[in-house]
C-alpha positions, 0 to 999 in steps of 0.5 A: 758294788761295795758292801757296808762295813757291818756286811763284811764283819758279819760274813766273817763272823758266819764263817768264823762259826762255820769253821769253829766246828772243825776238829784240829788239823788233819794230815793231807794224806788223809783228806780227798783232793776234792776236800783239799781243793774245797779248802783251798778255794775257801782259804782264797775266798777268806783271804779276798774277804779279809782284804775287802774288810781291811780296805773297808776299814781304812776307808772308814778310818779316813772318813772318821779323820776327816770328820773329827778335823771337821769338828775340831775346826768348828769348835775352834771358830766357835771358841774364837767367837766366844773369847772375842765376845768375853774380851768385848764384855769385860 
């Protein structure tokens, strides 16, 4: 099931807050293998989430473009009617 754009943003912000507490980079030789595995899994999860967020943003962009085109068309028709009425009055 697709999440809303706001859900993706919220999840990314939460992950950013969780990662903010980490201190600099650590040499891989100083980290336990299970920690490296967990970090790799987290990076993969972050990558998937970023891809989903990108897709959601593209879909929202397409939706907004369609709305804009519809509004432009509606206002063009209204303007045409107003201009016709104006010339009939003159």
